[in-house]
C-alpha positions in Angstrom: 22.0 32.1 7.7 20.3 35.6 7.7 16.9 33.8 7.9 18.0 31.8 10.9 19.4 34.9 12.6 16.1 36.7 12.0 14.1 33.8 13.3 16.3 33.7 16.4 15.6 37.3 17.1 11.9 36.8 16.5 11.9 34.0 19.1 13.7 36.2 21.6 11.2 39.0 21.1 8.3 36.5 21.5 9.8 35.0 24.6 10.3 38.5 26.0 6.6 39.2 25.4 5.6 36.0 27.1 7.8 36.8 30.1 6.3 40.3 30.4 2.8 38.8 30.2 3.5 36.4 33.0 5.6 38.7 35.1 3.3 38.6 38.1 2.7 34.9 38.9 3.9 33.6 42.2 5.3 30.2 41.5 6.3 29.4 45.0 2.8 27.7 45.5 0.6 25.6 43.3 -3.1 25.6 44.2 -4.0 22.0 43.3 -7.6 22.4 44.4 -9.8 25.2 45.7 -13.5 24.5 45.9 -16.1 26.7 47.5 -19.7 25.6 47.7 -22.5 27.8 49.0 -25.8 26.3 50.0 -28.2 29.3 50.3 -31.5 29.4 52.1 -34.5 31.6 51.2 -33.9 33.9 54.1 -30.3 34.7 52.8 -28.5 32.5 55.3 -26.1 29.9 53.9 -23.6 27.2 54.5 -20.2 27.5 53.0 -18.0 24.4 52.4 -14.4 25.0 51.5 -11.6 22.7 50.4 -8.2 24.2 49.8 -5.2 22.1 48.7 -1.8 23.8 48.2 1.6 22.4 47.2 4.5 24.3 48.6 7.0 24.6 45.7 9.8 26.6 47.4 11.1 27.1 50.9 10.3 30.9 50.5 6.6 30.0 50.6 6.7 28.2 54.0 6.5 31.2 56.3 3.5 32.7 54.5 1.5 29.6 53.8 2.2 27.3 56.8 -0.5 29.3 58.7 -4.0 29.8 57.2 -6.5 32.2 58.6 -10.3 31.6 58.4 -12.2 34.9 59.0 -15.7 34.8 60.4 -18.1 36.9 62.5 -19.2 35.4 65.8 -22.5 37.2 65.7 -23.4 36.1 62.1 -21.5 32.9 61.7 -20.8 29.6 63.3 -17.6 27.7 62.3 -19.0 24.2 62.1 -16.0 22.1 61.3 -12.2 22.3 60.5 -10.0 19.5 59.2 -6.4 20.1 58.1 -3.3 18.1 57.4 0.1 18.1 55.7 0.9 15.4 53.1 4.7 14.7 52.8 6.3 13.9 49.4 6.5 10.2 50.5 2.7 10.1 51.1 2.8 10.4 54.9 0.0 12.5 56.4 0.7 14.8 59.4 -2.6 15.9 61.0 -3.3 19.3 62.5 -4.4 18.8 66.1 -6.8 21.0 68.1 -3.9 22.7 69.9 -2.7 23.9 66.5 -5.9 25.7 65.7 -6.2 29.0 67.6 -8.8 31.6 67.7 -8.0 35.3 67.9 -9.7 38.6 67.4 -9.1 40.5 64.2 -6.3 43.0 64.9 -8.5 46.0 64.0 -11.1 45.1 66.7 -8.8 43.9 69.5 -9.4 47.0 71.7 -12.9 47.9 70.5 -15.7 46.0 72.4 -18.3 46.9 69.8 -16.4 44.9 67.3 -15.3 41.9 69.4 -17.4 39.6 67.3 -14.9 39.7 64.4 -12.7 36.5 64.7 -9.9 34.6 63.0 -9.2 30.9 63.3 -5.5 30.4 62.7 -4.7 26.9 61.4 -1.0 26.1 62.0 0.5 23.3 59.8 3.4 21.7 61.6 6.8 21.0 60.1 6.1 22.4 56.7 8.8 22.1 54.1 9.1 22.6 50.3 7.4 19.8 48.5 4.7 19.3 51.1 1.0 19.5 50.2 -1.3 21.4 52.7 -5.0 20.5 52.8 -7.6 22.6 54.7 -11.3 21.8 54.8 -13.8 23.8 56.8 -17.5 24.6 57.0 -19.1 28.0 58.0 -22.7 28.4 58.8 -24.0 32.0 58.2 -27.1 31.9 60.3 -27.8 35.6 60.2 -27.6 37.1 56.7 -26.3 40.6 56.1 -29.4 41.4 54.0 -32.5 39.3 54.9 -33.7 37.4 51.8 -30.7 38.3 49.7 -27.2 36.8 49.0 -24.1 38.3 47.4 -20.5 37.1 47.1 -17.3 38.4 45.6 -14.2 36.4 44.7 -10.9 37.7 43.3 -8.2 35.5 41.6 -4.9 35.3 43.3 -1.5 35.3 41.4 -0.8 31.6 41.8 -1.1 28.8 39.4 -4.4 27.0 39.9 -5.0 23.5 38.8 -8.7 23.4 39.8 -10.5 26.4 41.3 -14.3 26.2 41.3 -17.1 28.1 43.0 -20.7 26.8 43.1 -23.9 28.4 44.5 -26.9 26.2 45.3 -30.0 28.4 45.8 -33.8 27.9 46.1 -35.4 28.0 42.6 -37.3 31.2 43.7 -34.0 33.1 44.0 -32.3 34.2 40.8 -28.5 34.7 40.9 -26.9 37.3 38.7 -23.2 37.3 37.9 -20.4 39.4 36.5 -17.5 37.2 35.7 -14.0 38.0 34.4 -11.6 35.1 34.1 -14.3 32.7 35.4 -16.4 30.6 33.1 -19.8 29.0 33.8 -19.9 25.2 34.3 -23.0 23.1 33.8 -24.3 21.7 37.1 -27.1 19.4 38.1 -29.8 20.9 40.4 -32.0 19.2 42.9 -35.8 19.6 42.8 -36.8 23.1 43.9 -33.1 24.2 43.7 -30.9 25.9 41.2 -27.1 25.4 41.1 -24.8 27.9 39.5 -21.1 27.0 39.0 -18.0 28.7 37.7 -14.4 27.6 37.0 -11.4 29.8 37.3 -9.4 30.2 34.0 -5.8 29.7 35.0 -3.3 31.8 33.0 -0.6 34.4 33.0 -0.6 37.2 35.5 0.9 40.5 34.8 3.0 42.3 37.4 1.0 44.9 39.2 2.5 48.2 38.1 3.4 50.9 40.6 0.5 53.3 41.1 -1.9 51.2 39.0 -5.6 51.0 39.8 -6.9 48.1 41.8 -6.7 44.6 40.3 -10.5 44.5 40.8 -10.8 46.9 37.9 -9.1 44.7 35.3 -8.3 41.3 36.8 -10.0 38.0 37.2 -13.0 38.3 39.6 -16.5 36.9 40.1 -19.3 38.9 41.5 -22.7 37.2 42.2 -25.8 38.7 43.7 -29.5 38.0 44.1 -30.2 41.8 44.1 -32.1 42.9 41.0 -30.0 46.0 40.6 -28.0 48.6 42.5 -31.1 50.6 43.6 -32.4 47.4 45.3 -29.0 47.0 47.0 -29.1 50.6 48.2 -32.7 50.2 49.6 -31.5 47.1 51.5 -28.6 48.9 53.0 -30.7 52.0 53.8 -33.3 49.8 55.5 -30.7 48.3 57.8 -28.6 51.5 58.5 -31.0 54.4 58.5 -32.5 54.0 62.0 -29.0 54.2 63.5 -28.7 57.8 62.4 -31.5 59.1 64.6 -30.2 61.9 66.9 -30.9 61.8 70.6 -30.8 64.7 73.2 -27.0 64.4 73.6 -26.4 64.5 69.9 -28.7 67.5 69.5 -26.9 69.3 72.3 -23.5 68.6 70.8 -24.7 69.7 67.3 -26.0 73.0 68.7 -22.6 73.6 70.5 -20.5 72.9 67.5 -22.6 75.1 65.1 -23.2 78.0 67.5 -22.6 81.3 65.7 -22.4 79.6 62.3 -25.2 80.8 59.9 -23.9 79.1 56.7 -25.0 75.5 56.2 -21.6 74.6 54.6 -19.8 76.0 57.6 -22.0 74.0 59.9 -21.6 70.8 58.0 -17.8 71.3 58.0 -17.7 71.9 61.7 -19.7 68.8 62.5 -17.6 66.6 60.1 -14.3 67.9 61.5 -15.4 67.2 65.0 -16.3 63.6 64.2 -13.0 62.8 62.4 -11.0 64.4 65.2 -12.9 62.8 68.1 -14.2 59.4 67.0 -11.4 56.9 66.8 -11.5 54.7 63.6 -11.7 51.0 64.0 -11.0 49.4 60.6 -13.7 46.8 60.1 -14.9 46.6 56.5 -18.5 46.4 55.6 -18.7 42.7 54.7 -16.9 41.0 57.6 -18.1 43.5 60.1 -21.8 43.5 59.0 -23.7 46.3 57.5 -25.8 47.4 60.5 -24.2 50.5 62.0 -24.2 50.9 65.7 -26.7 53.6 66.9 -25.2 57.1 66.7 -25.8 57.6 70.4 -23.5 54.6 71.3 -20.9 55.7 68.8 -20.8 59.1 70.5 -20.7 57.5 74.0 -17.9 55.1 73.1 -15.9 57.5 70.9 -14.9 54.9 68.3 -16.4 53.1 65.3 -15.9 52.0 61.7 -16.7 53.9 58.6 -20.5 53.3 58.8 -20.5 54.3 62.5 -18.7 57.6 61.7 -21.2 58.2 58.9 -24.3 57.6 61.1 -23.0 59.9 63.8 -22.3 62.6 61.3 -25.8 62.1 59.7 -27.4 62.4 63.2 -25.5 65.6 63.9 -26.5 67.0 60.5 -30.2 66.0 61.0 -30.1 67.8 64.4 -28.8 70.9 62.6 -31.5 70.7 59.9 -29.2 69.6 57.1 -30.3 66.7 54.8 -27.8 63.9 54.1 -27.4 60.4 52.7 -25.0 57.6 53.3 -22.9 57.0 50.1 -21.3 53.6 49.4 -18.0 53.8 47.6 -14.8 51.9 47.1 -12.3 53.0 49.7 -9.2 51.6 47.9 -8.0 52.0 44.3 -11.0 50.4 42.4 -12.7 52.9 40.1 -15.2 50.6 38.4 -18.2 48.8 39.7 -19.2 45.3 38.6 -22.4 44.8 36.8 -24.0 43.3 39.9 -23.8 44.9 43.4 -21.3 43.6 45.9 -19.8 44.7 49.2 -16.5 43.3 47.9 -16.2 46.6 45.9 -18.5 49.0 47.8 -16.5 48.7 51.0 -16.6 52.2 52.5 -19.3 54.7 53.5 -19.1 58.4 53.3 -21.8 61.1 53.6 -23.4 63.1 50.8 -25.2 66.4 51.3 -27.5 66.9 48.3 -28.5 70.5 49.0 -24.8 71.5 49.2 -23.6 68.9 46.6 -20.9 68.1 49.1 -19.2 64.8 50.0 -17.8 64.4 53.5 -15.6 61.5 54.8 -15.8 61.7 58.6 -13.6 58.6 58.9 -10.6 60.3 57.4 -8.9 61.8 60.4 -6.2 63.6 58.4 -8.5 65.2 55.8 -10.4 68.5 56.5 -14.1 68.7 55.8 -14.7 70.0 52.2 -11.9 67.7 50.8 -11.7 64.0 50.3 -8.9 61.5 50.7 -7.1 61.1 47.3 -8.3 57.5 47.0 -12.0 58.7 46.8 -11.6 61.2 44.0 -13.3 60.5 40.7 -15.3 57.5 42.0 -18.8 56.3 41.4 -20.9 56.3 44.6 -24.2 54.7 45.4 -26.5 56.9 47.4 -28.3 54.8 50.0 -31.5 56.8 50.4 -32.3 57.2 46.7 -30.5 54.3 45.0 -29.0 56.8 42.5 -25.4 57.0 41.4 -23.3 60.1 41.9 -19.6 60.7 41.2 -17.1 62.3 43.6 -15.1 65.2 42.3 -12.1 64.2 40.1 -10.1 67.2 41.3 -9.6 69.3 44.4 -7.1 72.1 45.0 -3.8 70.9 46.6 -0.6 73.0 46.3 2.9 73.0 47.7 5.5 75.7 47.8 9.0 74.9 49.0 11.9 77.3 49.4 15.4 75.8 50.3 18.5 77.8 51.0 22.1 76.5 51.5 24.7 79.0 52.7 28.0 77.3 51.8 31.2 78.2 53.7 34.8 78.0 52.4 35.4 74.8 54.3 32.5 73.1 52.6 30.2 73.2 55.6 26.7 74.7 55.2 23.9 76.3 57.0 20.5 75.7 55.5 16.9 76.7 55.8 13.8 75.0 54.3 10.3 76.4 54.3 7.4 74.4 53.1 3.8 75.7 52.6 1.0 73.3 51.9 -2.4 74.5 50.8 -5.8 73.1 49.9 -6.4 69.4 50.4 -2.8 68.6 51.6 -2.7 71.3 54.3 -4.5 69.3 57.0 -2.6 65.9 56.3 0.7 67.7 56.8 -0.6 69.5 59.9 -2.0 66.3 61.3 1.3 64.4 60.6 3.2 67.0 62.6 0.6 67.3 65.3 0.6 63.5 65.9 4.4 63.3 66.0 5.8 63.2 69.6 8.2 66.0 70.6 11.1 63.6 70.9 10.7 62.5 67.3 10.4 66.1 66.2 13.7 66.9 67.9 15.5 64.4 65.8 13.8 65.2 62.5 16.6 67.4 61.1 19.3 65.0 62.0 17.4 62.1 60.4 16.7 64.2 57.3 20.4 65.0 56.9 21.3 61.3 57.4 19.0 60.4 54.6 21.0 62.8 52.4 24.3 61.2 53.5 25.1 64.2 55.7 25.9 64.7 59.4 24.6 67.7 61.4 21.7 69.0 63.4 19.2 71.7 63.5 15.8 73.1 64.6 12.4 71.9 63.4 9.7 74.7 63.3 6.3 73.0 63.3 4.3 76.1 62.7 0.6 76.3 63.7 -0.6 72.7 64.0 -3.9 73.6 65.6 -5.9 76.4 63.9 -6.8 79.1 66.4 -9.5 81.7 66.5 -11.0 82.2 63.0 -8.4 79.9 61.4 -9.7 76.9 59.6 -8.2 73.4 58.9 -8.4 74.3 55.2 -6.0 77.2 55.6 -2.5 77.0 54.3 0.0 75.3 56.7 3.7 76.2 56.8 6.5 74.3 58.5 10.2 74.9 58.4 13.5 73.6 59.6 17.0 74.9 59.7 20.5 73.9 60.8 24.0 73.2 59.8 25.9 70.3 58.3 29.6 69.5 58.1 31.2 68.5 54.8 28.2 69.5 52.6 30.6 69.8 49.7 34.3 69.3 49.1 35.9 72.5 48.1 37.8 73.7 46.2 36.3 71.1 43.9 35.1 71.1 41.1 31.9 70.1 42.9 28.5 69.1 41.4 25.5 70.4 43.3 22.1 68.8 43.0 19.3 71.0 41.6 16.5 69.4 43.5 15.9 68.3 47.1 12.6 66.7 48.0 11.5 67.2 51.6 8.2 65.4 52.5 7.1 65.0 48.9 8.4 67.9 46.8 8.0 68.7 43.1 10.7 66.2 42.1 9.0 63.4 44.0 5.8 64.1 42.2 7.4 63.9 38.8 9.4 60.7 39.5 6.4 59.0 41.1 4.4 59.7 38.0 7.2 58.5 35.7 8.5 55.5 37.6 7.3 52.9 35.1 9.0 52.9 31.6 5.7 51.8 30.0 2.3 50.9 31.3 -0.3 48.2 30.4 -2.7 49.0 33.2 -4.7 52.1 34.1 -3.1 54.1 36.9 -3.9 56.8 39.4 -2.7 60.2 38.1 -3.5 62.9 40.7 -3.4 66.6 40.0 -0.1 68.4 40.8 0.4 72.1 41.7 4.0 72.6 43.0 6.6 75.3 43.1 10.2 74.9 44.3 13.0 77.4 44.8 16.5 76.2 45.6 19.2 78.8 46.4 22.9 78.2 46.9 24.8 81.1 48.5 28.4 80.4 47.4 31.7 81.4 49.1 33.4 84.5 47.7 35.5 83.9 44.5 33.7 80.7 43.7 33.2 80.1 40.0 30.2 78.6 38.4 31.6 76.2 35.7 28.3 74.7 34.5 24.7 75.8 34.8 21.9 73.8 33.1 19.7 75.4 30.6 16.1 76.0 31.6 13.4 73.7 30.4 9.8 74.5 29.5 7.1 71.9 28.8 3.5 72.9 27.9 1.7 70.1 26.2 -1.9 70.5 27.4 -1.4 68.1 30.3 1.8 69.4 31.9 3.0 72.9 32.4 6.6 72.8 33.7 9.2 75.5 33.8 12.7 75.5 35.2 15.0 78.5 35.5 18.7 78.6 36.5 19.9 82.1 37.5 23.2 83.5 38.8 22.6 86.3 41.4 26.0 87.8 42.5 27.4 85.1 44.8 24.4 82.8 44.5 22.8 80.3 42.1 19.0 80.1 42.2 17.0 77.2 40.7 13.2 77.8 40.3 10.7 75.3 39.1 7.0 75.3 38.5 4.8 72.3 37.8 1.1 72.0 37.1 -0.6 68.8 36.0 -4.3 68.1 35.8 -6.0 65.2 33.9 -9.7 65.1 33.0 -10.2 62.1 35.4 -8.6 60.7 38.5 -7.1 57.9 36.4 -5.1 57.7 33.2 -4.9 55.0 30.5 -1.8 53.3 29.1 -2.3 55.4 26.0 -2.4 58.6 28.1 0.9 57.5 29.6 2.5 56.8 26.2 1.6 60.4 25.2 2.8 61.8 28.6 6.1 59.9 28.6 8.2 62.4 26.4 7.3 65.2 28.7 8.1 63.1 31.8 11.5 62.2 30.3 12.3 65.9 29.8 11.3 66.8 33.3 13.1 63.9 34.9 16.2 64.8 32.9 16.0 68.4 34.1 15.5 67.3 37.7 18.7 65.2 37.5 20.7 68.3 36.3 23.6 69.6 38.3 25.3 72.9 38.9 29.1 72.6 38.8 31.2 75.0 40.9 34.9 75.5 41.6 36.4 77.2 44.7 39.6 79.3 44.7 
């Protein structure tokens, strides 16, 4: 009997591990067949034939999969053929007619004439139900290659069960195809005379749940990158050859550059002024490098139209910098949460363009409307970048200063109502994002901010929002500290005489507590994750009614383990209780490993426990 019991528990543990390993598979759909076949010509143009067959396993999948989108570029591609139908469980076939295939612009380009060549074909399958099988076949002819004489492609596995997922590439024998495959295995394929066929098959298997805050699936998941480029420097040269001419300044750009840098002697200050102008005045249209092409619009047209995608923002900034005598290079980088590059170059990962100033060793992202020049969006920190003009690699800074200081005060009356005041100061990289958020919020929405904030805390009341200086004036800079505040009154804040438990942390717009709980929201980790630096300080003060007793006051906590420095203090000051907390965290890189997290977890548990602490008071 003991042996059987032990065996039973071993089986339970094993099943638990299997469940965890396959915690991310979406079983509402089975991909019975997904074939993609590229026939590539010597000039880099190609024909793509696709067959996709899905079986709808549950009713929950109908809404998402009953419509299929085919993305193409009207300037580069021709959609040659589409055929689609639904197969019912009894074998009946319901065809998709021409009226059920609609063309529309990609949402990002709908109001931007420069990008009206980005299209979607929406295939609408009629009367789809659970148990149906959807078949879609189409052919796209890429008549104008992104890079003449070259070909590249990037495929990412999806979290469905796949019975048969294959990719094949048929190229002239003179073109050599390199690959970096994870979760795809090569398959032998016959080649025609003068041609070379390469094929891969997807290895179906378990999918882990994507953990909160983890790095992109591209860093660790199943993906296939193929490319005819010899290496990354060759890829950079090809991009530079297509994009460099667009960054030439004309008379209007030279005049604007002179106006924006007038009175500025320092090159860093000039570069910051130019970048800040571009991010504030050129509207961003989100067309990624691949689907939208790699040829930037001329800087003069971007200036005239006042909008563009990332490469257009980059060429305009480069033109302004050149007019000001400052050397720069376009820098290709991943704009999302991928921190690793495949062994072969692909626009599937290098999907964003920023600007690098070698003489100043400075990166600028003129696309990021909320980030002041001199800083980068958090998603770009600690990333490899490919410099277009030299083909060399560089790395963005893993750290940039960003600090928050919050002071909160509640003046509690005998009847349990309270008046409150909150003051938040943001510095470094987070100052301009907060300033921009307030600046772009309509006055009507600002007027209701305090009421909505109280409602989120389960309170009723109202107050005044003090936006502070949202537009730096005079000698002020977008990198200066930004302070906002709000105050007001709430009824029924506490129920006196009590006893009453008072929270020891309030998080308004991302306070210290939010930073700790965000970092510790997974009990354990199997994937690398983004771990940004933290520099936060909070003070919470409760002014209590006369003759109120403090029945319980938590003990202060201090953590100093080489990663975290955290200190909390709980102090009685006459008729008040004051809670002070200080947190600093800085890792050696922008990402942390599961082993890092295992070592960090005890400190996080202590801090989260402290943040959940309460002060207990009793009125008289």
